[in-house]
N, C-alpha and C positions, 0 to 999 in steps of 0.2 A: 081749488083752495090751496093756499100755501101751507106747508107743514108748520106745526107750532114749534118744531125743534129750533133751537138757536142756531144761527148760521155761524161759521167759524170766523176767526180773526182775519179780517180782510186786510192784512198788512204783509208785505213781503218780509221775509224773515231777516234778511240782512242785505247789505250791498254786495252784488256779485263780484267775485274776483277769482283770478286763476287758481288759487290754492284750494278753492272749493272742490274742484274736480281732480281726484287722485285715483289712480288705478292700481298701483303696485300691490297694496295689501289685499284688495279683493281678488286679483288675479293669482296671487300667491296662495290664498286660502282656498280658492275655488278655481282650479286650473281649467275646468270645463268652460269657464267664461271666455277663455282665449279664442275659441272657435267663433263665438258670437262677435267678439271684438274684431276679429280678422275680417269679418264681412261687413263691419259697421263703417259707414262714412265713405269718403272718397267717391261719392256718387257724381255722375256726370253733370257738368254745367254746359248745356248745349243750346244752340240757337233754335227757336221755335217760330212758327209763323207769326209775323207781326203786320202792322198796318202798312199799306202802300205809301211810300214817301215819308214814313215816320221813322222813329228810332228802332234799333234792333231789340228784340226781346230774347233774353237768355234765361233758361229755366234750370234750376238745380233739381235733378231727378231723384228725389228722396225715396221714392218707392222702390229703389234699388237696394235699400237696406234689408237686413235679414228677414223681417216679417212683413215688409212691404210698405213701410211708412216712416215719416220723420219721428214718430213717437218712439221708435227704437232707440234714438239717441237719448231722449228724455228718460225712458225706462232704465237704460244702462247707467246714466249718470245718477239717478236716484238710488238704484240698488248699490252701486259702488260706494256712494257716500254713506249709506246706512251700514254697509258691512265695515267700512273703514272706521266708523264712529263707535262700534261696539264689537266686543269679542264674542258675544253670545250668539247662539245659533239663530239666524234670522228667521223671522215670521212676519210677513208683510200684510198690511191692509191698505187699500187704496181705492179711492173713487176714480172711475175711469170711463172714458168713451171707448168705442170699439177698438181703435188702433192701439191705444195705450194698454188696454186689456190684453190684447193679443201679444204685445211685446213683453209685458210683465209675466204672462203665462209662460212664454218661451224661456225667459231668464230663470224664473223660479223652477221650472222643470229641469234646467241644466244643473242647478246647484242643489236641488232637493229641498228647497225652502217652501214651507207652507205659505199659501197665498189666499187671501180673502179679498175678493173684489166686490165693490159696491157699484151696481149698475142701474141707471135709470131706464136704459133700453137694452134690448137683446144685443148680444155680441157674439160673432163667430170666433171661437177660441182655437178651433182645430184640435189635433191630438194632444197639444201641449195643455189643453184645458182639463184633461183628466185629473181629477183630484183637487182642482181649484174649487174653493167654496165661493158661491155667488150669493150675495145679499141684494135684494131688490128694494131700491127706494121708489117712492111714488113717481111715476113717469111725468105727471103734471108739474112736479117740482123741478124737473130738469136736473142739470148738473149740480145746482145749488143743494138740492135735497140729497144727492149722492155724497157730496162733500160733507154735509152736516152728519149724515149717518156714519161715514167713515171715521169722522172725528169722535163720535160717541163710542164707537166700537173700540178705538184706541184708548180712550179715557177709561172705559169700563174694564178693559183687559190689558194690563201693562205688558203682557207678553207679546202683543202685536206692535210692530214698528210702522208708524204711519208714513206713507209716501205721499207727499203733498205737491203734486205737479202744478197746481194753481198758484202756489206762492213760494216755492222753494227756489232760492236764487241759483242753486246748482244747475237748474234747467237753463237759466240765462247764461251761466258760465260755460256750460257745454256748447251752446250755440255761438257764443262770442269767441271762445278760444279754440274751438274745433271746427264747427260748421262754417263760421264766419271766416276763419283763416283759410279753410279750404276754398271758399268762394274767391277770396282775395288772390290766392295763388293761381286759381284757374282763370281769373280775369287777366292775368299776365300784364299788368300795367294799365289796363283800361280802368277808367274811373266812372262808375255808374252815375247816371243822372237821377235815377229813381230806383227805389226798392219797394216791391209790392209783396205782401205776405198776409195770409189769414191771421186774424187775431188769436184764435185758438185759446190755449191756456197762457200764451204770451211769451214763452221762453224763446222761440225762434225769432219772432218779430223783434223783440227787444235785444236779444243777443247779437244777431246779425247786424242790426242797426249800430250797436256799440262797436263792433268790430270794424265796420266800414268807416265810422266816424273817427276811430283811432288812427286811421291812415291819413286823415286830413280831408277825406271825402265828406261831402254834405248832400247826400241824395235826398230827394223828396221822398218821404216815407208815406206809404198809403196802406192802411189796414183793410183787409177784405172781410166783410161780415155778411150775415144773412138778412135779407129784406124781411123774412118772417119774424125775426127777433134780432134787431141790430145791436151791435156793441153799445153798452151803456143804456139800453132801452129800459124805461120804467115799466114796461108791460110785463105781465107774468109769463113765465116760461110755460111750455106745454110739451107733450110728447110728440115725437116724429119730426123734430127740428133737425136741420143739417148740422154737421159737425163744426161748421164755421159760424154758428149762431152765437149771439150774446148770451149772457147769463140771466138777464131779466131783473126786475125790481130795482133798477138803477145801478146794480153792481157792475163794476169794471174790474177786469182782471188786474190784480196789483202788480204783476210783473210788467204789464203794459203801462198802466197809469203812472207808475213810479218813473219810468224812463221816457214815456211819450205822453205827457199829460194833455197835450193839445193834438193828439193824433187825428189826422184826417182819414175818414173811412169811406169806402164805397160798398154799397149793398148789392148782393146778387141773390136772386130767387133760386130755389132748388130747380124749378123748371128751366130757368135759364142755364143753370149749370149742366143739366142733362142735355140740353140742346148744344151746349159748348162741347160736351164729350163727343157728340155726333159730328159736329163741325171739325173738331180736331182730328177725329178718325178719318173723315173724308179728305182732309188736307195732307195728312201724313201717313195714313195707314196704321197708326199706333193708337193704343188705348191708354187713356188716363182716367183717374178717379174724379169724382165730383168736386172735391175740394181743389184739386189741381185745375180742373176746368174753370172754376170760379176765379182763381188767381190769374189764370191765363187770360180770361176775358177782361179783367180789370187792367192787367199789365198791358195788354194790347191797346186798350182805350187810353191809358197814360202815354203810351209810346206814340200814339197818333198826334199828340200835342207837342211832340218834341222833334227836333231836326234829325235827319238820317245819321248824322255822325254820333248821336248819343246812344247810350245803352241803358236799357231797363232790365233789372235783375228781378226774377220772381222765383217762387218755390212750387215745385210739383210734389206735395206731401204724400199723395196717395195714387195708387194704380188700381186696376180692376182686381178686386179680391175674389178668389175662388172660395166659396163657402164650403168648408169640410165638416164643420160641426157647429151647432149653435147651443149656447148655454140655455137650457130649459128653465127659465126663471120661475115658472109656476111651481116647480118641484123643489125649489131651493128655499132656504130659511129666510124669512123676512124679519128685519130688525136685528137686534143684537144677538138673540138666540144662543 
């Protein structure tokens, strides 16, 4: 049963642009952010196993970021923008999946900012999660329900600053002007024939697409989504979906839809992604996460249709996470509280 809460305004807040992402004020006010920033980005773009006779596949290894995922970039951009926009002591509330929850917990621990996370599923926060308040939305409402509850909390308590990864254009700006430019520099003149990325909240898919197109490239763009609940599906969300699932009820992430209204997607089941993890390990001796495996499987399939001289770029957003602590959602406050 879908929550009766009204869902938020599904419109991107503004057109993304370079001036959205500014670091100088946050780094000056909170010098401890510098250590996080020093480890953020400049992740490897490396060749990974591709199809025999097909294009090469290059993967951006985003699990090399400080807390182990590309969500570190989004979390940092959101926190920096919020600090730069207000001189008051930050107190943040956010709906989040596991990776974003972990990244926000680390950042707020560094700057001593209260953090209130709205989660639909359990998330491993590690030692940075000590002191983080966790509100539980109904698991069957998926991320939509978590977003709705986070917006209610921000409206009811103006002391909380809402971090809206699902529609804040700073997330696109971060990936366009930082991640995307890293990829372009690492390609060293190569022009990708295709770009494959999970739909996620949309910032990475849209931002890197914008960066590549700004160079004059016109790659075929493919979004990776979950067969259990594909991007744009009218089906209802449910608990236990993989992180690359759609939102349900026909909703499309505004950061994706605004940039790529005719996005072509390929679906991967969680079981297929797990098999992809094992196959990648057997081929390389290295571990990747399930979202990375899903992207790799689709990128390899895209590359199989292209000639050997072409290049397909994809994203490895996650690696194998060692669980050090799990938010016990049963003991946390439900609702606004």
